[in-house]
KOLKE-741642 format. One record per residue: x, y, z of N, C-alpha, C, CB in turn. Coordinates in steps of 0.001 Angstrom, whole numbers, padded with zeros to 6 digits, always signed. Glycine has a CB too. Layout:
# residues N
XYZXYZXYZXYZ ...
***
This chain:
# residues 101
-007767-021784+001081-007687-020394+001483-006311-019829+001002-007862-020254+003061 -006286-018705+000376-005120-018114-000141-004574-017031+000850-005420-017526-001518 -003290-016839+000858-002699-015788+001685-002758-014487+000934-001244-016126+002076 -002893-013401+001712-002937-012075+001185-001581-011443+001439-004086-011253+001811 -000800-011195+000422+000483-010667+000515+000380-009172+000856+001243-010916-000766 +001073-008680+001924+000989-007316+002327+001484-006368+001206+001787-007115+003602 +002510-006827+000517+003041-005940-000568+001938-005717-001642+004352-006587-001243 +001220-006758-001934+000148-006653-002962-000995-005772-002417-000405-008095-003360 -001272-005897-001119-002300-005019-000506-001875-003562-000511-002589-005456+000936 -000556-003364-000331-000026-002015-000444-000241-001462-001893+001494-002011-000065 -000089-002301-002857-000339-001880-004252-001768-001540-004451+000063-002957-005238 -002678-002362-003909-004102-002109-004000-004464-000709-003428-004873-003216-003252 -003906-000417-002233-004134+000837-001570-003605+002012-002448-003452+000826-000176 -002351+001832-002966-001775+002869-003776-002566+003115-005078-000349+002516-004093 -003080+002092-005676-003907+002267-006863-005181+003026-006517-004249+000908-007488 -005784+002626-005476-007025+003256-005050-006800+004740-004707-007609+002508-003838 -005730+004953-004000-005372+006364-003562-004986+007282-004738-004177+006326-002552 -004324+006733-005700-003827+007532-006842-004843+007560-007984-002482+006964-007356 -005644+006527-008060-006569+006394-009157-005891+006050-010540-007347+007684-009271 -004586+005650-010415-003863+005413-011627-002732+004402-011320-003307+006754-012211 -002676+003384-012130-001712+002293-011914-000269+002810-012088-001990+001115-012906 +000043+003637-013058+001362+004168-013223+001848+004999-012021+001396+004992-014455 +000962+005861-011527+001302+006601-010332+001465+005745-009066+000265+007622-010099 +000562+004766-008985+000685+003807-007867+002041+003062-007931-000499+002777-007902 +002420+002701-009128+003710+001977-009253+004890+002829-008717+003970+001594-010753 +004809+004131-008944+005855+005011-008424+005798+005028-006945+005727+006421-008969 +004596+005032-006335+004456+005099-004868+005063+003863-004248+002967+005235-004447 +004810+002696-004800+005265+001433-004194+006671+000955-004789+004158+000321-004436 +007240+001851-005656+008584+001561-006147+008634+000247-006915+009567+001519-004990 +007624+000082-007791+007603-001064-008698+007259-000573-010089+006589-002147-008226 +007439-001440-011106+007124-001024-012451+005557-001126-012572+007901-001939-013549 +005082-000377-013587+003667-000375-013867+003150-001757-014220+003369+000581-014975 +003992-002488-015004+003542-003841-015400+003542-004799-014158+004486-004417-016547 +004494-004629-013234+004447-005449-012012+003229-005237-011192+005622-005184-011173 +002812-003999-011039+001566-003655-010278+000367-004204-010972+001401-002127-010110 +000278-004014-012303-000858-004578-013062-000962-006075-012945-000746-004213-014512 +000223-006719-013087+000237-008176-013006-000241-008677-011614+001663-008700-013303 +000281-008074-010548-000075-008481-009197-001586-008310-008918+000742-007673-008186 -002137-007214-009436-003588-006982-009260-004388-007999-010017-003983-005577-009719 -003960-008205-011270-004646-009167-012092-004585-010576-011550-004089-009139-013448 -003455-010946-010949-003253-012264-010302-004239-012413-009135-001764-012424-009791 -004290-011325-008327-005210-011376-007200-006638-011413-007626-004997-010218-006308 -006993-010663-008618-008404-010655-009165-008752-012068-009654-008565-009596-010376 -007854-012735-010334-008094-014083-010819-008221-015068-009615-006938-014520-011785 -007390-014899-008598-007577-015790-007415-008866-015584-006695-006470-015598-006440 -009329-014343-006591-010550-014010-005957-011764-014343-006871-010532-012541-005576 -011539-014316-008178-012647-014566-009146-013530-013327-009267-013516-015798-008702 -012948-012161-008968-013737-010969-009004-012837-009791-009406-014417-010725-007641 -013328-008808-010188-012519-007671-010411-012500-006739-009225-012975-006968-011605 -011345-006131-009013-011193-005207-007896-011270-003743-008296-009897-005458-007217 -011087-003552-009603-011028-002149-010108-011810-002111-011445-009489-001648-010312 -012410-000996-011685-013019-000650-012976-011898+000115-013721-014396+000241-012808 -011481-000413-014854-010408+000267-015594-010993+001124-016692-009418-000748-016188 -010547+002400-016671-010970+003381-017718-009672+003836-018400-011799+004651-017090 -009776+004483-019518-008578+004892-020281-007476+005596-019437-009008+005824-021398 -007901+006511-018542-006936+007296-017799-007038+007100-016275-007114+008748-018137 -007883+006197-015804-008040+006040-014395-008609+004682-014057-008904+007122-013850 -008497+004348-012808-009105+003115-012245-009827+003447-010948-008020+002014-011990 -010956+002838-010746-011736+003067-009506-012060+001710-008931-013061+003905-009773 -012068+001622-007561-012410+000299-006981-013868-000124-007291-012198+000331-005444 -014054-001393-007472-015396-001952-007577-015968-002041-006153-015379-003371-008289 -017173-002500-005965-017711-002682-004637-016830-003757-003876-019243-003124-004723 -016453-004793-004533-015613-005805-003864-014199-005194-003592-015502-007128-004765 -013724-004315-004525-012429-003684-004320-012493-002788-003086-012004-002872-005572 -013633-002103-002840-013776-001247-001691-013730-002071-000406-015076-000452-001779 -014346-003269-000428-014347-004152+000714-012901-004560+001047-015230-005396+000438 -012183-004999+000033-010811-005452+000231-009974-004295+000673-010234-006078-001041 -010190-003127+000094-009452-001947+000398-009549-001568+001908-009951-000816-000475 -010739-001723+002475-010945-001464+003905-010034-002404+004699-012456-001663+004312 -010061-003684+004367-009225-004659+005078-007738-004380+004866-009558-006083+004615 -007398-004026+003618-005971-003818+003283-005458-002679+004158-005766-003489+001733 -006183-001605+004264-005745-000467+005101-005521-000927+006548-006801+000687+005059 -006484-001637+007072-006351-002124+008459-005184-003060+008665-007604-002822+008877 -005010-003982+007689-003864-004926+007831-002512-004214+007705-003954-006042+006760 -002413-003251+006829-001149-002530+006710-000861-001645+007961-001173-001658+005434 -001936-001048+008506-001773-000285+009742-001360-001216+010859-003069+000460+010113 -001936-002397+010995-001576-003367+012037-000166-003803+011847-002506-004578+012027 +000279-004017+010645+001671-004388+010361+002632-003259+010909+001873-004605+008780 +002313-002026+010584+003135-000927+011047+003118-000784+012589+002661+000363+010397 +001982-000989+013172+001839-000984+014631+002681-002085+015263+000365-001155+015029 +002578-003281+014758+003360-004402+015287+004899-004161+015145+002953-005710+014550 +005256-003604+014047+006677-003295+013827+007179-002250+014841+006896-002781+012378 +006365-001218+015036+006738-000182+015914+006802-000628+017372+005809+000932+015760 +005911-001597+017719+005931-002144+019081+007159-002962+019379+004725-002982+019312 +007693-003626+018363+008835-004502+018583+010134-003778+018366+008764-005701+017681 +010191-002911+017398+011429-002175+016987+011278-000734+017527+011636-002183+015357 +011461-000604+018832+011384+000663+019431+012794+001263+019418+010796+000566+020845 +012860+002510+019162+014220+003151+019215+014761+003149+020607+014181+004602+018697 +016022+002767+020715+016679+002760+022055+017439+004032+022329+017638+001579+022178 +017049+005060+021672+017721+006325+021840+017127+007032+023049+017603+007192+020567 +017980+007379+024018+017494+008138+025182+018491+009277+025421+017347+007209+026478 +018037+010211+026180+018920+011286+026520+018495+012589+025889+020306+010952+026117 +019393+013549+025888+019155+014844+025416+020075+015308+024358+019192+015730+026479 +019588+015947+023317+020491+016476+022238+020526+017955+022369+020014+016067+020786 +021749+018529+022454+021869+019972+022451+022529+020372+021176+022652+020488+023665 +021964+021346+020527+022484+021849+019270+022899+023317+019512+021408+021718+018101 +024164+023572+019216+024622+024962+019333+024845+025595+017991+025893+025037+020137 +024397+026818+017845+024624+027586+016595+025285+028854+016950+023312+027866+015821 +026479+029055+016333+027180+030345+016599+026430+031533+016136+028514+030362+015951 +026420+032556+016897+025711+033801+016564+026724+034877+016295+024747+034234+017701 +026857+035272+015044+027868+036316+014763+027250+037690+014817+028519+036097+013389 
***
């Protein structure tokens, strides 16, 4: 059993959301080649394509859609866990005054 890297899952979500590997790379702050390589590596590990590649766009395959559903859930759970542990310790009231001329 292989581990699913959350950073790679974020790339999968970005590619699916943008429909374009170059735009997805901008979203996840990686190079286009890094995103392509990570997706290809995951596809090889799974033994299945996750995206149908066209000249100007990519769309998830049926297996890609299945993984995408899990990826979104896993990323949301990561964010939820982080927020539960790293709560802001800021309390009190902030008063902002603006001079009126």
